[in-house]
C-alpha positions, 0 to 999 in steps of 0.5 A: 485523410485530414492531417490531424486524423492521419497523426492520430491514426499514426500514433495509435498505430504505434501505441499498439505496435511500439514501432513501424517502418515507413512502408508499413505506415504507408500501407496502414494509413493509405499515404505516400511515402513523403506524406508519412515521412512528413508526419513523422518529422512533424510529430517528432518535433512535437515530442510524440514520437521518436524517428528511427532508421526507416521509421518511427516509434512511440515515446515511452509513456511516463509513469503516473506520479503520485504525491506519496513516493511510497509503494502502492498498497496493491503492490505491497499486498503481494509480499510476504503474505504468510508472515504478514497474516500471522503478525496480524492475528497476533496483534489482534489478540492484544485487543481487548473489547471496550478498548480505543485503538488506532491502526495506521494504513499498511498491508499488514495492519490491513490484514487485522481486519479479518481478525477484528470482525468478532471484536467490540472496539473504537477504532480510529484508522486512517486506512479508508479500505479498513474503515470501509471493510470493518463497517460492513463486516463488524460492530466495531465503532470506526472513526476516520481522520480528515484529509486527502485520500491517497488511493495508491497507498490506501491512506487518508492523510492531513497536513494540518495540525488540527485534526480529529486524531487529536481529540481521541485517546487510545490504549494501543496504536498498531502500525506498520512502517517502511523500515526498522532500524537502530535509529528507530521507525523509518518512513519514506514520505514527509507527509506520512511522518507528519500525520503518524507522529500525530497518531503516535501522540495519541496512544499510550502503548505503540505496537509495531507490525513488521515482517522480518524483511523490514529489518533490511530496509533503509529510508531517509526519515526517522518517524521516532526512536525505539524508546517510544516502541512498546512491542514489535511483532515480527516473523521467525525469519527475524535474525537474532541480532535484530531481535537482540538490538530491539530487547537491548532498547527495552523493546518487547519482541514477539515472533510468530510463525508464518502461516499458510495463506488462502490465495483469496485473502491476498485477493480480497484486498481488491474486492469491494466491501460487499463482495469481501462480506460475501466471502467472509459469510461463505467461509471461504477463508476458513475452508483451508486446513490451518486457517480457522482462527 
């Protein structure tokens, strides 16, 4: 076997088995012990494997890095879904037909899409998944800002000041955040801060959607102070001290009971828009007791 083909085969074997002895590699590659040891030395020098006593193992693969350091949409979608759905339902009840609203990207705000189906609104959102979903399932007018798509976080962000958002005024902005504290709304990414500050500046009323776990989270960046927040919608798991702190700063606090969640609601975040529309049409979300809106 030619050297480069044998090297490729050896690495593939280590990918499948993580580690192997010289004797195992001799059998799998039909090569001598001397040849296998030379291959291991050569690949180790190229930082493609690690030599071990009597064999070799593949180097740990580096995790794929993303421009944004925030957690992925899919990961967040699995957390606190019962609370998030109840929060999203209440937030949608605050929307009046004919209004222009802004909704930022996030898993709690995304859950508003199900309840916005019957509304007649003009919606500016930087969540491309929400935009796609509402275009298929509703008659709402959807506006997207320009910028780069961050697939893992399900947002569209632009580093430039000259953005379509500056031309739209909204009665309300609904947003989720990384964390919430006495300092205000907290985020983990500078690019998110920059984009969301522009959106906040276009809304008269800022409504923050946070499940109770967000009161425990800390981040290094402050998006805005509590004095800019009109309303916080959270769940009944929020502590009395957290609620009292917000009210002390003039923030209206609404607490809602977490509600039962059909597993298909969580799984819907991975569906294409057409599959999602089919699920809605079939009434899958409303077959469970207590899920009828």
